[in-house]
N, C-alpha and C positions, 0 to 999 in steps of 0.2 A: 442894643437891647440887653436885658439881664437874662442869664441862663445858668443852669446847673450843668456844666460841661465836663465831660471826661477829658483829662489831660494825659491819661495813660490807662493801661489795663491793670486791674487789681482790686483791692479792697475799697471800702467806702471813701477813703481819703483821696481817691483819684477824682471824686466829684468836687468841682470847685465852682462856687457861685460868684458870678461877676459879669463884666461886660464882654460881649462878643458882637461881631458885625450883624446888623439886621439884614436879612435876605431881601433882595429885590426880585419880585416874581418874574420868572422867565416866560416866554410865550407858552400859552397853554396852562400855566400855573396860576395859583392864587396865593396871596399872603393872608394868613389868618392871625388875628389877634387872639391869643390863647386866653380863655377865661379859666379853664381848669384842665389838669391832666391827671389821669389815673395812673397809679403805679402797678406794675405786674412783676412777678418773679422773673419773667423773661428779661426785664430791664437789668436785673443783677447778673444774668448770664452774659448779656452784651458787655456790661461794665467789666466783668472779670476776664473777658477774653475767651470765654467758653464757646461763644457762637463763632467768632472769627477774629483773628488778629490782623486781618487785612483791612479792617475798618480804618479809615483815615482819622487822624487825631488833629485837633480836638474834635470831640464828637458829642452829640446831644441825643440821649435816648428818649423814649416815651411814645407809646403806641395809641393810647386812649385820649384823644384830644377833642375838646369842645371849645368853640369860640365863634368869632364873627369875622366875616370877610372884611379885610382892611383895604386890599388893593387887588386889582385884576391884572394879570399878564395879558399881553397882546393876544387877541383871538378868542378870549373867553367871553361868551355872551349868555351862558346859562345861569350865571350867578350874579348877584349885585352886592355892592358894598353895604355892610351893615347886617346882612342876613346871618342868622344863627345857624351854625353848621356842625356836623360831626365828621371827623376824618375817618375814612375806612381804616380799621385797625390793622389791616394787612392788604397788600396788593402787589402785583408783579413789578419789580424794579425796572425791567426791560420793556420799553414801549412796544417792541416787536411782539410781545406776548400779551398785550392788553386785551386782545379779542379772544383769547382762549377761555373756554368755559368747561367746568367751573374754574374760577380764577385761581383757587388754591392748588390746582394741578400744575400751574406754570412753574418751571424750574426756578425762576427768579422771584417767586412769591415769598415774601418775608413780612413779619410784622413791621409796621411803620416805626421809624427810628432805629432800624437795624443798620442800613448803609447810608441812607440820607438822614439829615438831621431830623429829630423827632420833637416832641412837645414839651420837654423840660425847659421851656423858654417863653418869653413874652410874645414872640411871633414864630410862625412856622410856615414854610413854603411847601405847597403840596400841588401835584397835578390836579386840575379841576375835575378830571375824570373820577377821582377817588374821594370826592367831597359830597356829603349827603345833607340836605336841608333837615334841620331838627324839627320834628313834629310831636315831640314827647311831652312838652310843657314841664319837664323836670328842671331843677336847679342845675347849674353847670357842674357843681361838685358831685351831685348825685349821678348825673348822666356820664360823667367822666369815669365812673367806676364800672361801666357796663359793656362797651362795645366788644373788646377783645374776648372777654370770657363769655359773652352772649353768643357771638358767632361760633366760637369753639364748642359751646354746649349744644347749640342747634345741630351742628355737623356731627358731633359725637353721639348725642342722644337720639336725635330724630333720624338722621340720614344713615349713619353707620350702625347704630344700635337698634334701629327700627322699632323704637319704643312707642307703644300706643296704649289704649285703654286696657287695663288689667295686667300690664307688664309688671313684673317684680324686678326692681332695680336696686342694686347696691351701689352707692356712690361713696367712694373713698374721700376722706378729708372734706367733709360737708360744710365746714366753716371757712375753708379757703375761698379765694376769689372764684376759682374755677368750680369747686365743689358746690358752693352756695348757689351759683347760677345753674349748675346742672340739676340740682334739686328742683328749682323752680320750673325749668323747661320740662323735666320729666313729669312733674305734677300737672303742668298745663296740658300735656299730651295724654293725661289720664292714668298715669302709672301709680303703683304703690312703691314707696321709696323707704329704704333703710340706709342709714349713713353712719360713718365713723367720725369721731372727733376726739380731741385730747383733753378737754376741760369742760366743766359744767357751764361756763359762760359760752363756750362754743356750741355746746348742746342746745342751749336756749336759742341761739341764732338759728340753728338748723331746724328746730321745731317751728320757730316763727315763720320760716320760709316754706313750711308744708311737709317736712319729713314725717313719715308715719311712725318710724322707730329710729332711735339714736343709740349708738353703741359708743361708750367711752373706752377706747381701746387700751388705755393704760390700766383699766380696772377689770376688763372683761375679755373673754376669749372671743374674738370676732367670728371665727368660723362656726363655733357652736351656737352663738347667738343668732347668726344669720340662718342657720339650718332650722333652729327652733321657730323662727319667724316665718320663713318661706315654706317650710314643709320638706318632705323627704326629697323631692326632685331638685330643689335648689332655686337659684336665681336665674332669671332670663338674661339679664344684661348687667355687667359690672362696668361702671364708669370710673376710670382710674387716672387722676391727674398727678399721682405720686410716683409710681414705678418702684423699682428696686425691691425693697423688703415686702411690698404688698402682693407681689405676683403669686406666690404660693397660696395665699389665702384667697385671692381672686379666683383661681382655678378650682380650689377646693369647694368654693361656694356655688360654682356654676353648674347649672343643669345640663344634661345631654343636649348638644347642639346649641348651647348658649354662647354668648359673645362677651369677651373682655375688650373694651375700647380704652387704649392707653394714649395719653398725650402729655405725659410729664415724667420727670426724672429727679425730682427733689429728694426722693427716697433712695436714689441710686441709679446709675446709668446702666448697670448690668443686672440681669435677672437669670434665675435658673428655674426651669420647669422641673418640679420634683421627680416626675416619672412620666415618660412619654406614653406608656401604654394607656392609662386612663384618659390622657389627653386625646389621642387619636381614636381610641375605642368609643368614646362618647362624642366624637366629632365636634369637640369644642373649638372655638375660634378666638384667636388673639389678633386684634386689628389695631393698627396705628392711626391716629387722627392728627391732621395738620390744619389747624384753624378752620376756615370755612369760606364759602363763596359770598358774593354780594347778594345773591338771592336768599341765602340762609341768613345773612345779616338783616335784610329787609323783613324776613319772616319773624325774626326775633324782635326787631323794633316794633313790629305790629303787636306782639305780645306785651311789650312795654306800654304802648299806647292804650291797650285794652285793660291794663291793670293786672295782667297775669304774671308779670315779672317786675321786680322792683330792685332798687339799689340796695346793696348790703354795705353801706358806707360806715366804716368804723371811725375814721378821724380825718379831719382836714388840717393840712399843714401849709405854711407858706413855702414857696419853691426854695427859698433860702435854706430850708431844713430838709433838703433832699437826702442828705447823708443820714439823718435820723430816720427818714422813711425806709431807707434801705437797711438800716440796722434793725428796725422793727420787723421787717419782712424776714430777715435772716434768723432772727431769734424767735420766730413764730408767735409774736405778740399780737399780730393783726387778726381781728375777728371780722372777716369779710374783706373789705378793700380800703385803701387810702386814696385821698385826692390831694394834689398840690395846687396852690394858687399862685401863679406867676406875678400877680400885681399886688399881693398882700405884703404888708410890712411887719 
């Protein structure tokens, strides 16, 4: 089969498009013919070696996979060849942890394509346990932009942020894959949303997804704009997929007993709380989020089916241009998400 495989850890040039062996499904697994795979910033972290250098090479990344069942491994009776399916974007690698609930609490829970081969290929082998029938009626390329950011947004916004009707929510990087999905989930839950973006084009996407107010952070002071919008008390919840440089602003905007939910480090892996006294005096909370459970994914997919959440598809590329996709993500050119097509020429 053709795949965009990592032959080393490093920059985009370690991704090489060519022939690799096609997997044969082991007992309990299925072989999926991949129709489309979404790209995520996490893919670049795996490629660079930031996640782990213990990953065997060559390796294939890719967590957001949509396709059809090609072949069943022995013992699989819940699925049939030809069925359109979604691969769970994350699941425990260790079968001994498969019954833990919620699944993302398992020590071996990682995005698909972290240690086992992922979806940057024409075929992908997956345990049948972590395959979901597609009921969305979306195109493959649209659907492939959704699962990872969807389960993450539901976990961060609904479960950890406890967002509901009337909540005032600041979402950092509202035109990123994670931010654009968080806007939609927050609005579906009844929240009022203010978000940050870097360009007018990204502002247009954020507004189209339901953001009530958009701040172009290169032109405006984020904290003062948020306080003017939210009022004296501040924001109930901050959803932060960026990290690093955003943290001081996140805390400044937060109301007493408010919550910052962080699940990203593209803005930097280290943060400083400017002063601990207002942090503990106002009983503010800083919470980390690690993707989400199968129940949260099902909740999110139901929002998709009901038209509450849609794809923020920016561009579709053939899998042979995986390097270009990673270059675009690294240079912040993507407004929403990218999808790769393994069978396109």
